[in-house]
C-alpha positions in Angstrom: 40.3 16.4 168.5 42.9 13.5 168.3 46.2 14.4 166.2 45.7 11.1 164.6 41.8 12.0 163.5 43.1 15.3 162.2 45.7 13.6 160.1 43.3 11.1 158.8 40.7 13.8 157.8 43.3 15.7 156.0 44.3 12.8 153.8 40.8 11.9 153.2 40.1 15.9 151.9 43.6 15.3 150.1 42.4 12.5 148.1 38.8 14.0 147.6 40.3 17.1 146.1 42.6 15.0 143.8 39.8 12.9 142.6 37.6 16.0 141.9 40.7 17.9 140.1 41.8 15.0 137.9 38.5 13.3 137.1 35.8 15.8 137.2 37.8 18.9 135.9 41.1 17.5 134.2 39.5 14.5 132.9 36.4 16.3 131.4 38.1 17.1 128.2 39.4 13.5 127.8 36.0 12.0 128.2 34.3 14.7 125.9 36.9 13.4 123.4 36.3 10.0 124.1 32.4 10.7 123.8 32.9 12.5 120.3 35.1 9.7 119.0 32.4 7.0 120.1 30.1 8.8 117.7 32.2 8.9 114.9 31.1 6.6 112.0 34.8 5.8 111.0 36.6 6.0 114.3 39.7 4.3 113.0 40.6 6.5 110.0 42.3 10.0 110.1 41.7 12.5 107.3 45.4 12.3 106.3 45.0 8.3 105.7 42.5 8.8 103.0 44.1 8.4 99.6 41.1 8.4 97.0 37.4 9.4 97.0 34.6 8.7 94.8 31.3 10.7 95.1 28.2 11.2 92.9 27.6 15.1 92.3 24.4 16.6 92.9 23.9 16.4 89.1 24.5 12.8 89.2 28.1 12.8 87.9 30.4 10.3 89.1 33.7 11.8 90.3 37.0 10.5 91.6 39.8 12.3 93.2 43.0 10.7 94.0 45.9 12.0 96.5 49.3 12.2 95.1 52.5 10.7 97.0 53.3 14.6 98.1 49.9 15.1 99.1 48.3 17.0 96.3 44.9 16.0 94.8 44.0 15.1 91.3 40.6 14.7 90.0 40.9 11.7 87.4 37.1 11.2 86.6 35.3 12.4 84.6 38.1 14.9 83.7 41.7 14.9 84.5 42.3 17.9 86.3 44.1 19.2 89.4 42.0 19.1 92.5 41.3 21.8 94.8 43.5 21.1 97.9 41.4 23.2 100.3 38.3 21.9 99.1 39.4 17.9 99.0 41.2 18.1 102.2 38.0 19.2 103.4 35.9 16.4 102.1 38.4 14.0 103.5 38.2 15.6 107.1 34.7 15.6 106.9 34.5 12.0 106.0 36.8 11.1 108.7 35.2 13.3 111.3 31.7 12.3 110.3 30.0 11.9 113.6 26.2 10.7 114.3 23.7 12.5 116.7 22.4 9.1 117.7 22.1 5.6 116.3 18.7 4.1 115.9 18.0 1.3 118.0 15.7 -0.9 116.1 15.9 0.5 112.7 13.2 -0.5 109.9 14.5 -1.6 106.5 17.0 0.5 104.7 14.2 1.4 102.0 12.4 3.2 104.4 15.3 5.7 104.9 16.0 5.3 101.0 19.5 3.7 102.1 18.7 0.6 100.0 20.7 1.5 96.9 21.9 4.2 94.5 25.3 5.8 94.4 27.3 5.5 97.6 30.2 7.7 98.5 33.3 5.5 98.9 36.9 6.3 100.0 40.2 4.6 100.4 42.4 4.8 103.6 45.6 2.7 103.0 44.4 -0.8 102.1 41.0 -0.4 103.3 38.1 0.7 101.6 34.9 2.3 103.2 31.7 3.8 102.1 28.5 5.8 103.2 25.4 6.1 102.0 23.1 9.2 102.5 19.3 8.7 102.5 16.4 11.1 103.1 16.1 14.1 105.7 14.7 13.4 108.8 11.0 14.3 109.5 12.1 17.0 112.3 15.4 18.1 113.4 17.2 19.3 110.4 19.2 15.9 110.1 19.7 13.2 107.7 19.8 9.4 107.7 23.0 7.9 106.6 24.5 4.1 106.8 27.9 2.8 106.2 28.1 0.7 103.0 28.1 -3.0 104.1 26.3 -2.4 107.3 22.6 -2.3 108.4 22.8 0.2 111.2 21.2 3.3 110.6 22.4 6.8 111.8 21.0 10.0 112.1 23.6 12.9 111.1 23.2 16.6 111.3 22.4 18.0 107.8 25.4 20.3 107.8 27.8 17.5 108.1 26.0 15.6 105.1 25.9 19.0 103.2 29.9 18.9 103.5 30.0 16.0 101.5 27.7 16.8 98.5 30.2 18.6 96.2 29.9 19.5 92.5 32.7 18.9 90.2 33.5 22.6 90.0 33.7 22.6 93.6 36.6 20.2 93.7 38.5 21.6 90.7 41.5 23.9 91.1 40.3 27.2 90.5 43.3 28.8 90.2 43.8 30.0 86.5 47.5 30.1 86.3 49.3 28.1 89.1 53.0 28.9 89.2 56.0 29.2 91.5 56.9 33.0 91.7 60.5 32.2 92.4 61.0 30.3 89.1 59.5 33.2 86.9 62.3 34.6 84.6 60.5 36.2 82.0 57.2 38.2 81.8 55.1 39.4 78.4 52.2 41.8 78.9 50.1 42.4 75.7 46.9 44.6 75.2 45.2 45.9 72.1 46.8 49.1 70.7 50.2 48.5 71.6 52.3 50.1 68.9 55.4 49.9 70.3 55.0 45.8 71.1 54.5 43.8 74.5 56.1 44.9 77.7 58.9 42.4 78.4 60.2 42.1 81.9 63.1 40.1 83.4 64.5 39.9 86.9 67.9 41.6 88.0 70.2 38.8 88.6 71.2 39.3 92.2 68.8 42.1 92.5 66.8 40.9 95.5 63.4 41.0 93.8 64.2 43.6 91.5 63.2 43.7 88.0 64.2 45.4 84.5 62.1 46.3 81.3 63.8 45.2 78.4 61.1 46.1 75.8 59.6 48.4 74.5 62.2 50.2 76.1 65.3 49.6 78.4 64.7 50.9 81.8 64.4 49.8 85.6 60.9 48.3 86.1 58.5 49.3 88.8 58.8 46.4 91.6 55.5 47.3 93.1 53.8 46.9 89.5 55.4 43.7 88.9 55.0 42.1 92.2 51.1 43.2 92.3 50.9 41.7 88.6 52.3 38.4 89.7 50.3 38.5 93.0 47.1 39.2 91.2 47.8 36.1 88.9 48.7 33.8 92.0 45.5 34.5 93.6 43.2 34.7 90.6 40.3 32.1 91.0 37.7 31.3 88.4 34.1 31.3 89.1 33.4 28.3 87.1 34.6 26.3 84.0 33.9 26.6 80.3 34.6 23.2 79.2 32.2 23.2 76.1 34.5 26.1 74.5 36.2 24.8 71.5 38.8 27.5 70.4 39.9 30.9 71.7 37.7 32.5 68.8 34.8 30.8 70.2 35.8 32.5 73.7 36.2 35.9 72.4 39.9 35.7 72.9 40.9 36.6 69.1 42.6 39.1 69.7 42.4 38.9 73.7 41.7 41.7 75.8 44.8 41.0 77.8 47.5 38.4 77.4 50.4 37.7 80.0 52.8 35.1 79.6 55.4 33.7 82.1 58.5 31.8 81.5 59.4 29.5 84.1 62.9 28.0 85.2 62.3 24.8 87.4 65.0 23.5 89.3 64.9 20.4 86.9 63.7 19.9 83.3 63.0 22.1 80.4 61.7 25.8 80.9 58.0 26.0 80.9 55.4 28.7 79.7 52.3 29.7 81.6 49.7 31.9 79.7 46.7 33.9 80.7 44.5 35.5 78.3 41.4 37.6 79.0 38.5 37.9 76.9 35.9 40.7 76.3 33.5 41.4 79.0 30.0 39.9 78.0 27.0 40.4 80.5 29.2 41.1 83.3 31.4 38.0 82.7 34.7 37.4 80.9 36.1 34.0 79.7 39.7 33.5 80.2 42.0 30.8 79.0 44.9 29.5 81.1 47.6 27.5 79.6 49.4 25.4 82.3 50.6 21.9 83.3 46.9 20.2 82.4 47.2 22.3 78.6 44.6 24.7 77.9 41.3 25.3 80.1 38.6 27.8 79.7 37.5 29.8 82.8 34.4 32.0 83.7 35.1 35.0 85.7 32.7 37.7 87.3 34.2 40.9 86.1 34.3 42.5 89.3 36.7 39.8 90.3 39.3 40.9 88.0 41.7 43.5 89.1 42.8 46.4 86.9 45.9 45.0 85.2 48.2 47.9 84.2 47.9 48.7 80.5 50.4 51.6 80.3 54.3 51.2 79.4 55.0 53.8 81.7 53.3 51.7 84.6 55.7 49.2 84.6 58.7 51.7 84.3 60.4 52.4 87.6 58.8 55.8 88.8 60.7 55.8 92.4 62.2 59.2 92.9 63.5 58.9 96.1 63.4 56.5 98.9 64.9 57.3 102.5 64.1 56.8 106.3 63.2 60.2 107.6 65.3 59.7 110.7 68.2 59.3 108.3 68.1 62.8 107.1 70.5 65.5 108.4 70.5 68.3 106.0 67.9 70.0 103.6 69.1 72.1 100.8 66.8 74.2 98.6 67.5 76.3 95.6 64.3 78.2 94.2 63.6 80.4 91.1 60.5 82.1 89.8 61.3 81.2 86.2 63.7 80.6 83.7 64.9 84.2 83.5 65.5 84.3 87.2 69.1 84.2 87.5 69.5 84.8 91.3 68.0 81.6 93.2 67.0 81.9 96.7 69.0 79.3 98.6 67.7 77.8 101.8 69.4 75.5 104.2 68.1 73.5 107.0 70.0 71.4 109.4 68.7 68.9 112.1 69.9 69.7 115.6 71.1 67.3 118.1 67.9 67.5 120.1 66.0 66.5 116.9 64.5 69.9 115.6 65.3 71.6 112.4 66.9 75.0 112.0 67.2 76.9 108.9 68.4 79.9 107.0 66.5 81.8 106.1 64.2 80.9 108.7 61.3 78.7 108.0 57.9 77.9 109.8 57.9 75.4 112.6 57.6 71.8 111.5 58.0 72.9 107.6 61.3 71.4 107.3 59.9 68.0 108.5 57.0 67.9 106.3 59.0 68.8 103.3 61.7 65.7 104.2 58.7 63.5 104.9 57.2 64.3 101.4 60.7 63.4 99.6 60.9 60.3 101.4 58.9 58.3 99.5 58.6 60.4 96.3 57.1 58.5 93.5 55.9 59.8 90.0 52.5 59.0 88.6 53.6 58.8 85.0 56.4 59.4 82.6 56.2 62.3 80.7 59.3 61.4 78.5 62.2 59.0 78.6 64.1 61.7 77.4 63.6 65.3 76.3 65.8 67.9 74.4 67.4 71.1 75.7 65.0 73.4 74.6 61.9 71.3 76.0 63.7 71.1 79.3 63.8 75.0 79.3 60.2 74.9 78.5 59.4 72.4 81.3 61.2 74.5 83.7 63.8 72.0 84.3 66.9 74.0 83.0 67.4 75.8 85.3 64.9 74.1 87.5 62.1 76.1 89.2 63.2 74.2 92.2 66.1 72.0 93.3 65.6 70.0 96.7 68.5 67.7 98.0 68.3 65.8 101.3 71.5 64.6 103.0 72.6 62.2 105.4 75.1 61.9 108.2 77.8 60.8 105.8 80.1 62.6 103.4 78.2 62.6 100.0 75.2 60.8 101.5 72.8 62.1 99.2 69.4 60.6 100.3 67.1 62.6 97.5 67.9 64.8 94.7 64.9 66.1 92.9 64.5 69.1 90.3 61.0 70.4 89.9 59.7 72.2 86.9 56.5 73.8 85.8 53.2 73.0 87.3 49.9 72.6 84.9 46.6 71.1 85.1 48.3 67.6 84.5 50.5 67.9 87.4 54.0 68.9 88.5 57.0 68.1 86.2 60.0 66.4 88.1 63.2 65.1 87.1 66.2 63.7 88.9 69.4 65.1 87.8 71.8 63.0 85.6 68.6 61.1 84.5 67.3 61.8 80.9 63.5 60.8 81.9 61.0 63.4 83.0 58.1 62.3 85.3 55.0 63.9 86.6 53.6 63.8 90.3 50.1 65.0 91.6 49.6 68.5 91.4 48.7 68.6 95.1 52.2 67.8 96.1 52.9 71.3 95.0 51.0 72.2 98.4 53.5 70.5 100.3 57.0 71.3 98.6 58.6 74.8 97.9 58.3 75.0 94.0 59.3 78.7 93.5 60.3 81.7 95.5 57.0 83.0 95.4 55.7 79.8 96.9 58.3 79.7 99.4 57.4 83.0 100.7 53.9 82.5 100.7 53.7 79.3 102.6 57.0 78.3 104.2 59.0 81.2 105.3 58.8 82.2 108.8 56.8 85.3 109.4 59.1 88.3 109.9 58.6 89.5 113.7 57.0 93.1 113.8 59.6 95.6 114.7 59.7 97.1 118.4 58.1 100.6 118.4 60.4 103.3 118.8 60.9 104.9 122.4 58.9 108.2 122.7 60.8 111.3 122.7 60.7 113.1 126.1 58.9 116.4 126.0 60.9 119.7 126.6 60.6 121.0 130.5 58.3 123.9 131.0 59.6 127.0 132.5 58.3 128.4 135.6 59.6 131.8 134.8 57.5 134.4 133.0 
């Protein structure tokens, strides 16, 4: 074969390969997009362009929703209420992306398809107004007939696309019961029936990076996890439906409420705001709730199982963290144990982390015991507050003066105390625990006693290394027998 012929054939092959790649493979996605765009009923409108929509709900109620300048939605008819941003953005997307399965080539009169009148879905995008009529279902195929307002063309659209446009008033209303900005909360009040001490009042600690303090009915550090959980439950609480026919809190079973939470908000501009959530008594597996927010008072219906268990004990809001540190920071473990208040000779145990990462103790403990003790102390948290303050005689009775067990975990630095815990008596209610220097007394789960040495007896039974059996004494040599008579 001539060199020139080989070159020509090579160029032809290269051109054909490029055509296959760029057109057949690379261009397939573009052709698919163009084909889909050709099926769209409103091809020049994007979802974000839609500024308002008017629909007729399944119960024949006309509804209008408008998008604000910042992108949020508001229902302006038949009620004035915030719109659900997800639901209304979805409705706008369903309209903008509405595609047909096919267009009827020679359609009959619109009345044949029930497209000749009745409510129409309308929407505005910039200065343009468009509309859609939805007719009857097709005889087969799971589709529906539709037509654009002002257009005699008839299209067949998949029923699931049409169903995305059929929304009720409740579907499009904002179901958040208490919309608020968590960063703006400067005060929380929690009330429930039977509070003889008054409401729990919480305020953020200035410069505390998310920490809170309880200012009533006692002054004490607040439990950060409980407060964060309370705010999260409120922020994500959604209604199942609305009770617009409720005339007063008494009609809703909210006098008195089963629970009431008040939030004080300090916005960046303007006067402080108040948000109120009140929960009614359970009736037939449902509860009515009242929400006070920017739109005024609204009554909601919630299924009982959707409502989390909001804490209803003062002690639940109080800080119950007894120790918190990272296991790898621990370098030394000090234990002092007694078998009762009359025991004046404590057993002292000290364990140190070696350079190899293992623990050595005196007196010796079983392998892995020191690691387990440190791990149980690293995130030690009480279940309840036994008392904010007890007298000296009570401390003796609780096994805290002197403590049955005193456990300290220290870090690498001088005076770097990671945990300091005094343990008292163990009874059916749990284990009594205190932090030296604090007047409060706490309870932790009794099962923790299985993982911590709480007395000399417990240490010897479960934590001390077993003594190695003594080596047998060498046998005495028998005297040599004499052969002489």
